[in-house]
Structure formats: structure tokens, C-alpha cells
N, C-alpha and C positions, 0 to 999 in steps of 0.2 A: 268334793264341788258340788255334790246334789242339793239342790236348792230347796228350801220350804214351800212345797205347791200349793199349800192352802194361803199364800199371801195374798192380803186383800188388795193390797197396791199394785194393781195391774196395769200397766201403760198400755196404751192402745195400740195392736196389731200393725194398722196403717199410719202411726203419727208421725211427722214430721222428721223426728230423729230416726225411727226405723227407717223411714224411705231415704234418706241419706246415706245410713249404714249399707242398705242395700245396693245403691250405686257404688258406692266406695268398693264394696265388697266384691260385686262384680268386675270392677277393674282388677282388684286384686287376685280373682279366679283367673280372670286370662293369663294375667303375667303368671303367675306360680304353676297354674296348671300348663301352658305351654313349655316352660321352662322344665318342670318335671319330665313332659314325655320327651324332650331331646336328651336331658342327662340319663333318662331311664332306657332308652333307645335299645342298647344293649342286651338289659335286663328284659324287656319286652320282647326281643328276637329269641333269646336263648329261651323263654316261657313257652314262647309259639314252637319253637322245634321241639320241646318237650311234650307239649302237649298233643302237636301233631304225631310224634311217635308213640304215644302211651294210650290215648284216644283216637287217634285219626281225626279226619276233619267233619264238621268246621270246628276249627280252633276257636273262633269265639260263642260265646252263650248271647242269644239275643231276645229280650223279653219284653213286651210292653209293661211301662210301667206308668203310675200317676206324678204327674211333676206338678208345677205349680199351678194352682187353681185346679187341680185334679184333671188338668189336661193330659193325654197319656204320650210317653214318647218310648223309643228304643233303648232301653239299659244294654249296655256290651260289658260283657266280663268274658274271663278266662273261663273255656268247661274245665269244669272238677267233676263232672259224674259222667257214666255212661250212659246212652239213650236208653229208654225204657225199653225193654226186650222182657215180654212175659214169657217167651217161650223157656227162656233161660234164669227166669227166675228175678229178674233185674227189674223189681217195681216200684219197692220202697227206696226213699232217700240214702234210707241205711245201705241197701244192697247196693245201688250205681254209685255210691262214693268211692274213689280209689285213694291208692296211696300217695298220689302225686295230688290229687286232689285236697288232700287231707292238709299235706304240706305248704300249698299255695294258699290253702285260707288260712292257715294258722300263721304267716308270715305275711297274710293280705294281699301277695303277688296277685292273685286273681282278679283285684279292683283296678290295676295298672291301667286296663283298656279303656275304664271309666273315666278317666282325666279327658278322655275326647268328648264324654257327654259334658264334663265342665267346661271345655274349652269351646262347646256350640252353643251353652246358654241353656241346657236342660236340668242340669243342676251347678249345686256349688261346693266349694270345698267342705262348707260347715252346713248343716241343717238336718232336718228329721229324714232318715234312710228312706228310699222308696220301694216302698212294700208292692204288695199285690193287687192288680184293677178289681177284683172281685172285693177286697177288703172295703172298698169303697160304700159299698150299699149295708156295710156291718157298725161304722163307726156312729158313735152318738154326735149330735153337733157341736158338743166341745172335740171330742177327738177329731172330727174332721177340719179342725181348723189348724191344724198341721200342715194342711194345704195352701196354707197363705202365704208360703216362703217356697224358694226351690229345694227340693231334697238335696241332702249332702253327702257326701263319703264317706264324712264322719259327722260326728253331733255329740250331743249331749247324752243320749242315753247309751251312744258307743263307748262314751269314757264313764258312764258311771254305773256299768255292771255288766253291759254288752248283751248278750242271750240269756243271762243269767236271771234279767230281770222280768218281773211279769210283763202280760202284755198292758196291766192297766199303769203300772206305774212308767213303763216303756211310752205309752200315748201320752201320758200325765207330763212326763220330761220334755217331750217333742212341744207339747202347746205351750208350756212353760218357755222353752227357749222362743217360741214365736212371738211372745210378749215381751221377752225381757232381751232379744239380740241387742249385741254392738258388736263392734270391732274388738274391743278387750275381751269380751266374752269368747268370741270367737278365736281367739289367740290363746285364750287359756285352753280350750278345748282341745285345739290343732298339739301344743304342749302335751296335755294330759293324753293324745293319742300315740304320742312317741310312746310315754311308759307303756300303756296299755298293748301295744304291738310287741313291745321288748320281753313283756311278762306274758305274753299269751294268754292271758285269760279271758274268761265268757264267751269263748270259741263256739260253745255249743251248748244248750240248757240239758240239763239231766233227761237222758234216753232219748235224746236226740242227735243228731249231725249236725243240727242250724239249729233252728227255733220250732217248737209246735205251730200248727194253723193258728190263725188268730179265729174264732169264731163268734165274736162280739164279746161285748161287757155284759156283764149279769145286770138284771136290772136292780138298781135302787131302792131297797125295800126301807120305809119309814116307819116309825113306831106309831103304836097304835095308841089312843089317845090314853091316858092313865096307864100305861105299861110302863115296865121296868125301864 
């Protein structure tokens, strides 16, 4: 499903077709997220009890993330890690990650509270994943275009390799999605998401419990005149 990123035929991110897609997708987001919250209420309650028993309170992890146009919102997920505790050596993500947390992340159950973000309008069911606030200063102008749409619970990068992708490929897929988004594409991404969850692939990058920090893309070095 991975697109050819170098395609020269790129629709405008704010075209009439794209805006219509966004309006319809918002209605779908409200209906589906609301329905999933109701249907999964017993699961959400069970996970909350398990997190409280294993990790204590708070049960939810809250963090500011950039949303549409880079505006910050509070992302809500279930906690999967211990708090930072330098005295007991709980500093890195690998040290703080718990067995319960790994299981929740493998099944994406830690993401269930994020449906509330979708219902509120902070996020969409499909879109580029919301990353960290300090990444905003590290993006190239092209990469920053990923914020022209609402961030998503799942997205093109998630079904194309998830955390196994390099940052450059991941961000390129995000901007490709911004320019080519449609209801049909969103439906295909949702279908592929179900397969990814069942296969449980790409949960963590090699040598990391999630994904290494983004430190910015290396500058593109052009060829010198007369060079090979």
C-alpha cells in the first residue's frame, strides 16, 4: 500500500475535494469513536483497573501534542511506564516499561482513551500520528505540512511499517497522505490497521521500546558541478 512518494501529480492539500473529505471524515469520527467508546467500555474499565493495580495512579497518561496547524492539545492514553525515578534507576524508557505496558502496546489497548480525543475533535481516526511538541522546530517546511490535517489514531505510516520505518520515510508518508487523503484511502488504512494489530509487527524499532527520538533530517547535499 506504500505510495510512490516522488509522484509529481500532487493535489492541493486544501482543495475542495480534500475539504469535503475532511467534513465527511469528521462526521464519521464522531459516530465511530462514540460507538467504540460505548462498546469497549468494559475493556476500558478492565484496563484501568489493571493499570491502577500494577502502576498505581494516575491511570491515564496525559501529554501536550501538536494537532491541526500545530496547535497543542492534551493527548490521553493509558499509562504503560513507571514514572521517572533516578534513585531506583528508572530513567530510560526501557527501564520504565512494564510487562503490562508491553502487552497493552502490543494490542494497542493503551490507545483506547484516545478515542475521547477523536470525539472532542483534537484528532481523527486516520491521519499522521501526533508526535512531540519540540519536534515542531526540527521539521523541514515539507515535513511540517503533516499538521495541515488532524492527527490520527492510525495512519499511513502505521500500516506501512509503523516504528520500523526511518523518520524520513515516516514523515514523507505523512505528507503524502495530506495531499492524497480521501474516504477510500482512509477505509483502506483502517482495514490494514486491523491486520497490523493482529500481526503485532512494528511495535518497536530495533534497540528501542518505541521509536528513537527525532533529531531532524540530515541536510540534502547536492552534487558539485562536474561531480559523479
